[in-house]
Residue, then its C-alpha position, 0 to 999 in steps of 0.5 A: m500500500a502506498k504511503t500518503e504524502n504529507f505537507e512536508d513530503k510535498l514541500e521536499k519534492a517541490k524543493e527537489l524540483l526547484e533544484k532540478l529547474s536551476e540546472p543551466s543545462l536542462a532542456l526546455e522539455e524537461s523544464m516544462t515537465y518539472y514546472k508542471e509537476g511542481i505546480k501540481i505538488l504545490k497545489e496539493a500542498s496548499s490544499l493540505l494546508e487549507n484543510a489543516k487550517q479549517e480543522f484547526e478552526i473547527l477544533s478551536n471553536e468547539k465548546i469544552s464541556 
């Protein structure tokens, strides 16, 4: 069974892609592939962060009995 990536995993992948994109000898096609993958990963990370924020807000607003 595949491990679900968390926010930190996604940020690490984005950093790795950024390093690859910084290589001066990188072909245009590879650059576009890495760029598209990076955008996808950052959108996923943003979604995870938004979900955590919403959960935190829900928990913060619950009354303590």
